[in-house]
C-alpha positions as CSV (number, residue, x, y, z in Angstrom):
1,M,108.9,62.3,116.0
2,P,110.5,65.6,114.9
3,K,109.6,67.1,111.6
4,P,112.0,66.3,108.7
5,R,114.8,68.7,108.1
6,K,116.6,69.8,105.0
7,L,114.0,68.3,102.6
8,I,114.5,69.8,99.1
9,P,111.8,68.5,96.8
10,V,113.2,66.9,93.6
11,P,110.7,65.7,91.0
12,R,111.1,62.0,90.4
13,R,111.4,61.1,86.8
14,P,110.3,57.8,85.4
15,D,113.1,55.3,85.4
16,G,115.1,55.2,82.2
17,I,113.4,58.3,80.7
18,R,115.9,60.8,79.5
19,R,114.7,64.4,79.4
20,P,116.4,66.9,77.0
21,V,118.7,69.3,78.7
22,H,117.7,72.8,77.6
23,R,121.1,74.4,77.1
24,F,123.9,73.1,79.3
25,A,125.3,76.6,79.3
26,L,122.1,78.0,80.8
27,I,122.1,75.4,83.6
28,A,125.8,76.2,84.2
29,A,124.9,79.9,84.5
30,V,122.1,79.2,86.9
31,L,124.3,76.9,89.1
32,L,127.2,79.4,89.1
33,A,124.9,82.3,90.0
34,A,123.4,80.3,92.8
35,S,126.8,79.9,94.4
36,V,128.7,83.0,93.3
37,V,126.2,85.7,94.4
38,P,126.2,84.7,98.1
39,A,129.9,84.0,97.9
40,L,130.7,87.5,96.7
41,T,128.6,88.9,99.5
42,A,130.5,86.8,102.0
43,S,133.8,87.7,100.6
44,A,133.1,91.4,100.8
45,A,132.7,91.0,104.5
46,S,135.6,88.6,105.0
47,A,138.0,88.1,102.1
48,A,139.9,84.8,102.3
49,P,143.6,84.7,101.4
50,A,144.4,82.4,98.5
51,H,146.2,79.2,99.2
52,R,149.9,79.3,98.2
53,P,151.8,76.2,97.1
54,A,153.8,74.7,99.9
55,A,157.5,74.7,99.7
56,R,158.7,71.4,98.2
57,H,160.5,69.1,100.7
58,S,164.2,69.2,99.9
59,A,164.5,65.4,99.8
60,V,161.7,64.9,97.3
61,R,162.6,65.7,93.7
62,P,160.0,66.7,91.1
63,A,158.8,63.9,88.9
64,V,160.5,63.7,85.5
65,P,158.0,63.5,82.7
66,Q,158.1,60.2,80.8
67,P,158.3,60.4,76.9
68,G,154.8,60.3,75.5
69,A,153.0,60.6,78.8
70,P,150.5,63.4,79.5
71,D,151.8,66.3,81.6
72,F,150.4,65.5,85.0
73,G,152.8,67.9,86.7
74,P,155.7,67.5,89.2
75,N,153.9,65.4,91.8
76,V,152.8,62.5,89.6
77,Y,155.6,59.9,89.3
78,I,155.4,57.3,86.5
79,F,157.6,54.3,87.0
80,T,158.6,51.9,84.2
81,P,159.9,48.3,84.5
82,S,163.2,49.4,82.8
83,M,164.0,51.8,85.6
84,P,166.7,50.6,88.0
85,Q,165.0,49.3,91.1
86,S,167.4,51.4,93.2
87,Q,166.0,54.6,91.5
88,I,162.4,53.5,92.2
89,Q,163.2,52.7,95.8
90,A,164.9,56.0,96.4
91,T,162.0,57.9,95.0
92,V,159.2,56.1,96.9
93,D,161.3,56.2,100.1
94,S,161.9,59.9,99.9
95,I,158.1,60.6,99.5
96,A,157.3,58.2,102.3
97,N,159.8,59.9,104.6
98,Q,158.0,63.2,104.0
99,Q,154.4,61.9,104.0
100,V,154.2,59.3,106.8
101,S,153.8,62.0,109.4
102,N,152.5,64.8,107.2
103,Q,148.9,64.6,108.3
104,F,147.8,68.1,107.5
105,G,150.5,69.2,105.0
106,T,149.7,70.4,101.5
107,Q,152.0,68.0,99.6
108,R,150.1,65.5,97.4
109,Y,151.5,62.6,95.3
110,A,150.5,59.9,92.8
111,L,152.8,57.0,92.2
112,L,151.9,55.3,88.9
113,F,153.4,52.0,87.6
114,E,153.5,51.2,83.9
115,P,152.6,47.6,82.9
116,G,155.3,45.2,83.8
117,S,157.0,43.6,86.9
118,Y,158.8,45.4,89.7
119,G,161.0,43.6,92.2
120,S,161.7,39.9,92.3
121,A,161.7,37.0,94.6
122,A,165.4,37.4,95.2
123,D,165.2,41.2,95.5
124,P,161.7,42.3,96.5
125,L,160.4,45.8,96.3
126,F,159.1,46.9,99.7
127,F,157.9,50.5,100.3
128,Q,155.7,52.4,102.6
129,V,152.7,54.7,101.9
130,G,152.0,57.9,103.9
131,Y,149.4,60.7,103.7
132,Y,148.0,62.0,100.5
133,T,149.7,59.3,98.4
134,S,147.9,57.2,95.8
135,V,149.7,54.1,94.4
136,A,148.2,52.7,91.2
137,G,149.0,50.4,88.3
138,L,148.4,51.6,84.7
139,G,147.3,48.3,83.3
140,A,144.0,47.3,81.9
141,S,143.7,44.6,84.6
142,P,145.5,44.2,88.0
143,G,147.7,41.4,86.5
144,D,149.3,43.9,84.1
145,V,151.4,45.5,86.9
146,V,153.1,43.1,89.3
147,I,155.0,44.2,92.4
148,N,157.0,41.4,93.9
149,G,157.2,42.6,97.5
150,A,154.8,44.8,99.5
151,V,153.2,48.2,99.5
152,D,152.7,49.0,103.2
153,S,150.9,51.3,105.6
154,F,152.3,51.0,109.1
155,N,151.4,52.3,112.6
156,Q,152.5,55.7,113.7
157,C,154.0,56.0,117.2
158,S,153.6,58.8,119.7
159,A,154.5,58.8,123.4
160,G,155.1,55.1,123.2
161,S,151.7,54.2,121.7
162,C,151.7,52.9,118.1
163,T,148.4,52.8,116.2
164,A,146.9,53.3,112.8
165,L,144.0,55.3,114.1
166,V,144.9,58.4,112.1
167,N,146.3,56.7,109.0
168,F,144.0,58.5,106.5
169,W,144.1,59.7,102.9
170,R,146.1,57.1,101.0
171,S,145.1,54.5,98.4
172,L,146.2,51.4,96.6
173,S,144.7,50.2,93.3
174,N,144.9,48.3,90.0
175,L,147.9,46.0,90.5
176,T,149.1,42.6,91.7
177,I,151.2,42.1,94.8
178,N,153.1,38.9,95.1
179,F,154.1,38.9,98.7
180,P,157.2,36.6,99.2
181,T,157.3,34.0,101.9
182,P,159.4,35.7,104.6
183,P,162.6,33.9,105.7
184,A,162.8,32.8,109.3
185,N,165.0,35.9,110.2
186,A,162.8,38.4,108.4
187,P,162.2,41.7,110.3
188,C,158.6,42.0,111.5
189,P,157.6,44.7,108.9
190,Q,158.4,42.2,106.1
191,T,156.2,39.4,107.5
192,A,153.0,40.5,105.7
193,E,151.5,42.8,103.2
194,F,150.5,45.4,105.8
195,W,147.6,47.9,105.2
196,A,147.1,49.3,108.7
197,S,144.9,52.2,108.1
198,S,141.7,53.9,109.0
199,Q,139.1,56.0,107.1
200,A,139.8,57.3,103.6
201,S,142.3,54.6,102.7
202,P,140.7,52.5,100.0
203,V,142.0,49.4,98.3
204,R,140.5,48.7,94.8
205,R,141.3,46.3,92.0
206,V,144.2,44.7,93.8
207,D,145.2,41.0,93.6
208,V,147.3,40.0,96.5
209,N,149.0,36.6,96.6
210,G,150.2,35.9,100.2
211,F,149.5,37.0,103.7
212,V,147.7,40.3,104.2
213,S,147.4,42.1,107.6
214,L,145.1,45.0,108.2
215,E,146.7,45.5,111.5
216,D,150.4,46.4,112.1
217,Y,151.1,43.9,114.8
218,C,154.8,44.8,114.9
219,T,154.2,47.7,117.3
220,S,151.5,48.0,120.0
221,P,148.8,48.5,120.9
222,S,148.2,48.6,117.1
223,Y,144.6,49.9,117.1
224,S,143.0,50.6,113.7
225,S,139.7,52.0,112.5
226,G,139.3,51.3,108.8
227,G,138.5,50.7,106.1
228,F,137.3,49.9,102.5
229,I,138.1,47.2,100.0
230,A,136.4,46.7,96.6
231,D,136.9,44.7,93.4
232,S,139.9,42.9,94.9
233,Q,141.1,39.3,95.3
234,F,143.2,37.7,98.1
235,S,144.8,34.2,97.7
236,G,147.5,32.1,99.1
237,S,147.0,32.8,102.8
238,T,144.3,34.8,104.6
239,V,143.4,38.4,105.6
240,L,144.1,39.3,109.2
241,N,141.5,41.8,110.4
242,G,143.1,42.0,113.8
243,T,142.2,45.3,115.6
244,Q,140.2,46.8,112.8
245,Q,137.1,48.1,114.6
246,Q,135.0,48.1,111.5
247,F,135.5,47.3,107.8
248,V,133.5,47.0,104.6
249,V,134.5,44.7,101.7
250,R,132.5,44.9,98.5
251,N,132.5,42.7,95.4
252,S,135.7,40.8,96.1
253,N,137.2,37.3,96.6
254,L,138.6,36.4,100.0
255,D,140.7,33.4,101.0
256,G,139.8,33.9,104.7
257,W,139.0,36.6,107.2
258,T,140.3,36.0,110.7
259,N,138.0,37.9,113.0
260,G,135.5,40.7,113.6
261,V,135.6,43.4,116.2
262,W,132.5,45.6,116.1
263,N,131.2,45.9,112.6
264,Q,132.5,43.9,109.6
265,V,130.3,44.1,106.5
266,F,130.6,42.1,103.3
267,S,128.6,42.7,100.2
268,G,128.9,40.5,97.1
269,V,132.1,38.9,98.5
270,A,133.1,35.3,97.7
271,G,134.6,33.6,100.7
272,A,133.2,36.1,103.2
273,P,132.3,35.0,106.8
274,A,128.8,33.7,107.2
275,Q,126.1,36.1,108.4
276,N,126.5,36.3,112.2
277,F,125.4,39.4,114.0
278,G,124.3,39.7,117.6
279,S,124.7,35.9,118.2
280,G,128.4,35.8,119.1
281,G,129.6,37.6,115.9
282,Q,129.6,41.0,114.4
283,Y,129.4,40.0,110.7
284,T,126.9,41.4,108.2
285,T,127.1,39.4,105.0
286,L,125.0,40.1,101.8
287,A,125.3,37.6,98.9
288,S,125.3,40.3,96.3
289,S,125.5,44.1,95.9
290,P,122.3,45.6,94.5
291,V,123.9,48.1,92.0
292,T,127.6,48.9,91.5
293,E,129.9,50.5,89.0
294,E,133.6,50.4,89.7
295,E,135.7,53.5,89.9
296,P,137.2,54.9,86.6
297,F,141.0,54.4,86.4
298,L,143.9,55.6,84.3
299,Q,145.5,53.1,82.0
300,Q,148.2,52.8,79.3
301,D,148.1,50.4,76.3
302,S,151.0,48.5,74.7
303,A,151.6,51.5,72.4
304,G,152.0,53.8,75.3
305,N,148.6,55.6,74.7
306,Y,146.8,56.8,77.8
307,S,143.1,56.6,78.5
308,V,140.6,56.5,81.4
309,F,138.6,53.3,81.6
310,V,135.1,53.6,82.9
311,P,133.7,50.2,84.0
312,A,130.1,49.3,83.2
313,V,127.2,49.3,85.7
314,Q,126.3,46.0,87.4
315,H,123.2,44.8,89.2
316,N,123.0,42.1,91.8
317,S,126.7,41.3,91.4
318,A,129.3,39.4,93.4
319,G,133.0,39.0,93.0
320,T,135.5,41.0,91.0
321,T,134.9,42.6,87.6
322,W,138.2,41.2,86.2
323,G,138.5,37.7,87.5
324,S,136.9,36.0,84.5
325,G,138.1,38.3,81.8
326,P,138.4,42.0,80.9
327,T,136.3,44.3,82.9
328,P,133.3,45.4,80.8
329,G,133.3,49.1,80.1
330,T,134.5,52.0,77.9
331,A,137.9,53.6,77.5
332,I,138.0,57.4,77.1
333,P,141.1,58.7,75.3
334,I,143.2,61.0,77.3
335,Q,142.8,63.7,74.7
336,R,139.2,64.2,75.8
337,F,140.4,65.3,79.3
338,F,141.3,68.7,80.5
339,I,144.2,68.3,82.9
340,A,144.2,70.9,85.7
341,S,146.7,71.8,88.3
342,P,146.2,74.0,91.5
343,S,147.4,77.0,89.5
344,T,144.7,76.6,86.8
345,P,142.1,79.3,87.1
346,V,138.7,77.8,88.0
347,G,137.2,79.8,85.1
348,L,139.4,77.8,82.7
349,I,138.3,74.5,84.3
350,D,134.6,75.5,84.0
351,A,135.1,76.6,80.4
352,A,136.7,73.2,79.5
353,L,133.8,71.3,81.1
354,L,131.3,73.5,79.3
355,L,132.9,72.7,76.0
356,G,132.5,68.9,76.7
357,K,135.9,68.0,78.2
358,D,136.3,65.5,81.0
359,L,138.5,66.6,83.9
360,I,141.6,65.3,85.6
361,L,142.7,67.1,88.8
362,T,146.4,66.6,89.5
363,P,147.8,66.6,93.0
364,G,147.7,69.8,95.1
365,V,145.4,72.2,97.0
366,Y,143.0,74.1,94.8
367,S,141.6,77.5,96.1
368,L,138.3,78.0,94.4
369,S,136.8,81.5,94.2
370,H,133.7,79.9,92.7
371,P,132.5,76.3,92.0
372,I,133.7,73.8,89.5
373,V,130.4,73.2,87.6
374,V,129.6,69.9,85.9
375,T,126.6,70.0,83.6
376,R,127.2,67.3,80.9
377,P,125.9,63.8,81.4
378,D,128.6,61.1,81.8
379,T,131.4,63.6,82.6
380,V,134.3,62.0,84.4
381,V,136.1,64.0,87.1
382,L,139.2,62.0,88.2
383,G,141.5,63.0,91.0
384,L,145.1,61.9,91.1
385,G,147.0,62.1,94.4
386,F,144.1,63.4,96.5
387,P,143.6,66.9,95.0
388,T,142.0,69.0,97.7
389,L,139.3,71.6,96.8
390,V,138.9,74.6,99.2
391,P,136.2,77.3,98.7
392,A,137.7,80.7,99.1
393,H,134.6,82.8,99.8
394,G,131.9,80.6,101.3
395,N,131.0,79.1,97.9
396,V,130.2,75.5,97.1
397,S,133.4,73.9,95.7
398,M,131.7,71.7,93.1
399,L,128.2,71.8,91.6
400,V,126.9,68.8,89.6
401,A,123.7,69.2,87.5
402,S,120.9,66.6,87.8
403,V,122.1,64.6,84.8
404,P,122.9,60.9,84.7
405,G,126.3,59.2,84.6
406,V,128.6,61.8,86.1
407,K,131.7,60.1,87.8
408,L,133.5,61.8,90.6
409,S,136.4,60.1,92.3
410,G,139.6,60.5,94.3
411,M,139.4,63.9,95.9
412,I,139.1,65.8,99.1
413,F,136.7,68.7,99.9
414,D,138.0,71.0,102.7
415,A,135.8,73.6,104.3
416,G,137.1,77.2,103.8
417,P,137.3,80.1,106.3
418,V,133.9,81.5,105.3
419,N,130.9,79.2,105.9
420,S,129.7,77.3,102.8
421,P,126.1,76.0,102.5
422,A,127.7,72.8,101.1
423,L,131.0,71.6,99.8
424,L,129.8,69.3,97.1
425,Q,126.3,69.5,95.7
426,V,125.2,66.6,93.4
427,G,122.0,67.6,91.6
428,F,120.0,70.7,91.6
429,P,116.4,71.0,92.7
430,G,113.9,71.1,89.9
431,F,116.3,70.3,87.0
432,G,117.3,67.2,85.2
433,W,116.7,63.5,85.1
434,S,118.2,60.1,86.1
435,D,118.7,56.7,84.5
436,P,119.2,53.4,86.5
437,A,121.4,52.1,83.6
438,D,123.7,55.1,84.0
439,P,124.0,56.1,87.6
440,T,126.0,59.0,88.9
441,L,129.0,57.9,91.0
442,V,130.7,59.6,94.0
443,Q,133.7,57.3,94.9
444,D,136.6,57.8,97.3
445,V,135.5,61.3,97.9
446,F,136.3,62.7,101.3
447,F,135.2,65.8,103.3
448,R,136.8,67.8,106.1
449,V,135.6,70.6,108.3
450,G,138.7,71.8,110.2
451,G,141.8,69.8,110.8
452,A,144.0,70.9,107.9
453,T,142.8,74.5,108.0
454,A,140.1,76.4,109.9
455,G,136.8,76.0,108.1
456,Q,133.0,75.9,108.3
457,A,130.3,74.3,106.2
458,S,126.7,73.8,107.0
459,D,126.6,70.5,105.1
460,S,129.4,68.7,103.4
461,L,127.7,66.5,100.8
462,V,124.2,67.2,99.5
463,V,122.7,64.7,97.0
464,D,119.7,65.9,95.1
465,S,120.1,63.7,92.1
466,S,118.4,60.3,91.9
467,Q,120.1,57.1,90.8
468,V,123.4,57.8,92.5
469,I,126.0,55.4,94.0
470,L,128.0,56.7,97.0
471,D,131.0,54.3,97.2
472,D,133.5,55.0,100.1
473,I,132.7,58.4,101.6
474,W,134.3,59.8,104.7
475,A,132.8,63.1,105.9
476,W,134.8,64.3,108.9
477,R,134.3,67.3,111.2
478,A,137.7,67.3,112.6
479,D,138.3,66.3,116.2
480,H,142.0,67.3,116.1
481,G,144.2,69.5,114.1
482,N,143.8,73.2,113.1
483,G,140.8,75.3,113.8
484,V,139.0,72.7,116.0
485,G,136.3,73.7,118.5
486,W,132.6,73.6,119.0
487,T,132.2,77.2,117.7
488,S,135.2,77.0,115.3
489,N,134.9,74.2,112.8
490,V,131.1,74.4,112.7
491,G,129.4,71.7,110.6
492,N,125.8,70.7,111.0
493,T,125.4,67.6,108.8
494,G,127.9,65.5,106.8
495,V,125.6,63.9,104.2
496,V,122.1,64.9,103.1
497,V,120.4,62.6,100.6
498,N,117.3,64.0,99.0
499,G,117.4,62.0,95.7
500,D,115.6,58.7,95.2
501,D,117.3,55.4,94.5
502,V,120.6,56.4,96.1
503,T,122.8,53.4,97.1
504,A,125.7,53.9,99.5
505,Y,128.5,51.5,100.4
506,G,131.0,52.5,103.0
507,L,129.5,55.6,104.5
508,F,131.8,57.0,107.2
509,V,130.4,60.2,108.8
510,E,131.8,61.6,112.0
511,H,131.5,64.4,114.6
512,Y,129.0,66.7,113.0
513,E,127.1,68.9,115.4
514,Q,123.6,67.9,114.4
515,A,122.2,64.8,112.6
516,N,125.3,63.4,110.9
517,V,123.3,61.9,108.0
518,I,119.8,63.0,106.9
519,W,118.1,60.7,104.4
520,N,115.0,62.0,102.7
521,G,115.1,60.1,99.4
522,R,112.9,57.1,98.5
523,D,114.1,53.6,97.9
524,G,117.5,54.3,99.3
525,T,120.0,51.7,100.6
526,D,123.0,52.1,102.9
527,I,125.4,49.1,103.2
528,F,127.7,49.9,106.1
529,F,127.6,53.0,108.2
530,Q,130.3,54.1,110.7
531,N,129.9,57.1,112.9
532,E,131.4,58.8,115.9
533,M,129.2,61.4,117.5
534,P,130.8,64.8,118.2
535,Y,133.3,64.7,121.0
536,D,132.9,68.3,122.1
537,P,129.4,69.4,122.9
538,P,130.1,71.9,125.8
539,S,126.9,71.0,127.6
540,Q,123.7,69.0,127.2
541,A,121.7,72.2,126.7
542,A,123.9,73.1,123.8
543,W,123.2,69.7,122.1
544,M,119.5,69.0,122.0
545,E,117.5,68.0,119.0
546,N,114.4,69.3,120.7
547,P,113.4,70.0,124.3
548,S,112.6,66.3,125.0
549,T,115.4,64.6,122.9
550,D,118.9,64.6,124.1
551,G,121.5,65.1,121.4
552,Y,121.1,64.4,117.7
553,P,121.0,61.0,115.9
554,A,123.9,59.8,113.9
555,F,121.5,58.8,111.1
556,L,118.1,60.4,110.6
557,I,115.6,58.6,108.3
558,T,112.7,60.9,107.6
559,S,109.1,60.1,106.8
560,H,109.8,60.8,103.1
561,A,112.3,58.0,102.9
562,A,109.9,55.2,101.9
563,G,111.6,51.9,101.1
564,F,114.8,52.7,102.9
565,S,117.1,49.7,103.8
566,G,120.2,49.8,106.0
567,Y,122.7,47.1,106.8
568,G,125.6,47.1,109.3
569,M,125.1,50.5,110.9
570,G,127.2,51.6,113.9
571,S,127.5,54.7,116.0
572,Y,130.0,55.4,118.8
573,S,130.3,58.0,121.5
574,F,133.2,59.7,123.2
575,F,132.1,62.9,124.9
576,N,135.4,64.3,126.3
577,Q,134.4,67.7,127.8
578,G,134.2,66.4,131.3
579,V,130.4,66.8,131.5
580,P,127.8,64.0,131.0
581,I,126.4,64.3,127.5
582,F,123.8,61.8,126.1
583,A,122.1,61.1,122.8
584,T,118.7,59.6,123.0
585,N,119.1,57.5,119.9
586,A,121.9,56.6,117.5
587,I,119.5,56.1,114.7
588,E,116.2,57.9,114.4
589,A,113.6,56.9,111.9
590,D,110.2,58.5,111.3
591,N,109.1,55.0,110.3
592,P,108.4,55.6,106.6
593,P,106.6,52.8,104.8
594,G,108.9,49.9,103.7
595,L,111.6,50.7,106.2
596,H,114.0,47.8,106.9
597,L,117.1,48.1,109.1
598,S,119.5,45.2,109.9
599,D,122.5,44.8,112.2
600,M,122.8,48.0,114.1
601,L,125.1,48.8,117.1
602,T,126.4,51.4,119.5
603,I,129.6,51.6,121.4
604,F,130.9,53.7,124.3
605,L,134.6,54.5,123.6
606,N,137.3,55.1,126.1
607,A,136.3,54.5,129.7
608,T,139.2,56.6,131.0
609,G,138.3,59.8,129.2
610,G,134.6,59.6,128.2
611,S,131.3,60.5,129.8
612,G,127.6,60.2,129.1
613,G,126.7,57.9,126.3
614,I,123.9,56.7,123.9
615,D,120.6,55.7,125.5
616,H,119.2,53.6,122.6
617,V,120.3,52.1,119.3
618,V,117.2,53.0,117.2
619,N,113.9,54.7,118.2
620,G,114.0,53.6,121.8
621,V,115.0,50.0,121.0
622,G,118.3,48.6,122.3
623,G,120.0,49.2,125.6
624,S,122.4,52.0,126.6
625,T,126.1,52.3,126.0
626,T,127.8,54.1,128.9
627,I,130.9,53.8,131.1
628,A,129.2,50.8,132.6
629,N,129.8,48.8,129.4
630,P,132.8,50.4,127.5
631,D,134.0,49.1,124.2
632,T,131.2,46.6,124.2
633,P,128.7,46.6,121.3
634,V,125.0,46.9,122.1
635,D,123.4,45.2,119.1
636,V,119.9,45.4,117.5
637,V,119.5,42.8,114.8
638,S,116.4,44.1,113.1
639,Y,114.1,47.1,113.1
640,P,111.1,47.5,113.0
C-alpha cells in the first residue's frame, strides 16, 4: 500500500477536557500570518483583480427593508403575511426568471418568510427556485410558516433534453408546505411539490403535506443527481425518488419512498425503506445517527425580535428535532452578530470576530485579500443566500482555530486565480482542544475549483480539529464552466480529514485530480459518499498514484485512520478524453485496525462517450465497471 499522504499530526485531547486558550488574539495573529505571508508573496508575482459587484438585473428590484428588521442588504427579501400575494408572486417570479439559468452568475438571494400563512387552498402560492436562492421560514418551528402551494425546482432544458443534473446551489428550510390536491385539469408542473435537483440543494426542517417528487417528470429524460434532506417530515402521500441516482436522508420522517437507483442512504429516518443493498436493492438504512446537531437558523419572535437559534447536539438520534415539541437549543440575539456584505473589508470582519461577535454573511461574492479568522469557541458563522468567498492572492479564505463548537453553514468557497493551499481550514496543527458535547459543525458548505471563475486550490477542505460534524458537503472540481481543464482548474484533493472523531453525512466530492478524499483521523465515520472521478486525465501516464497503481482512489483511508466506518459509498467514472483511462480501486484502505466498510459501489457512466473504467471497488475486491456494464452498479456489501 502507498504511504499516507497529507498527514498533519494533531495531538488528541482527552474527550471533554477543555484547555485554556492562551490569548485568542495571539492565535488569530498566528493564523493570519500563516496565510497572509505566502499570499503576499504570491500576489507580488500575480496580483488578482478584485471582484466587482455584478450589475443588477433590471427586472429584479432591491429588497425593501422591513420595519424593525436588521439590515441584511438589498438581496434579502422578507415577506410578511399582510403583503398582497400578487406582490410576493411578482417578486419571487422576477428572481426565478433571472436565476433559473444563471448557473455561474454573481447574483445571490435569500427569500425569508415571517411567521404566518401564504397562499390558500383557493389561491395557492406556487413559485420556482433557481441558482443561489435560499428560501426559509423565520419561525421557531416549521409549522410557524405555512405555504399553501409549492416551492419548486424544475428541470432545465437544452437541445431538447430536460434534466436536473446541474440544478445546484439552492435550498429550502424551516417551513411547512401544504400541497393542494391538484384538479383533474391541472398543468403537470402543479401536480407535485417538485424538488428536482442535484448536489448542493439541501432541504432542512421542512414539513410537507402532500405528494413530493424529487424528479421533474413533466419533461424528459428528467435525470437528476441529488441530494440531501434532514430534520424534515413528509405526510399525506409519498416521496417519489424517480431518477435520483443517489440521495441521503437524515433524521427525518417519511410516509414512503418509491424506489432506489444506485445509492440511497437513510440514517435515523422513520419510515425509511428496509436495509437492502446488493440483494436486489440499493438501500443503506441505519436505525439512528451517531451524533448530530442541526443547522443554526434565523428566527423572529412574536414581538418582531430576530435571533439565530442553535439546536442542541444529539447522540444516537432518529426522527426530527421538532416533531414532539420545540427543538432543544439556544437562541442568540441578533445584536450579537456582525452583519457583513461583500463590500465589508475583511479586516473589519476579523476585528468583529476577535471582539467576540458572531457573523452573518449576506448574499454576494466576497473577494478576500486575507482569511476570515475564527478563534472563539462556539462562534456562529451563518450564510444567507449562498455568500461566496474567493481568495484574491492564493490565501486560505477562512481559518478556524482548533476550538470546540464553531458553527459554519450556508456558504460557497470558490478557488481564486492564484493557487491556495486550502480554501477552508478547520483547526490548526498543534493548537486547541475538542469536546464531544460541543462539536464543530460544517453544514451546507460547498467548494468549487473552476466553473464560475478560473481558479486553483491544492485542497478544498482540510479538517484538523477533532469532534467535527460535516453535514452536506459538496466539493467540486468543475467539469464545465469557466477555466476548466486538466492544467487550468488544478485541484488535488477535495476533503482531507486529519482530526479524530469526525462524522460526515452527505459527502459529495467530485473530479479532483488525486485522491478525492483522504482520511487520516481516528474513529471517523462517513455516512453516504458520492463521487465522480475526474473526467479529463489526458493520459494514463498523467494519472498514476504510483508506477503500479492506475489512477487515484476516490476515497483513501490511511493506516492512521483506526476505527473508521463507512456506509453507502459510491464512485463513478466517465473518462471523456477519448483514451482508455483506468483507476485500480475506487476505495483504497491501508487496513487500519477497526476498519469497517458497508455498501460500496462503482458505476461506469455514459456508454456513448466514456472509456476505461474502474477495476475494483475496494482494495482489489469487487468486479470492474467498464463499457461492458454501463450504468450498472457493481456492489460490495462489506469490507474487510
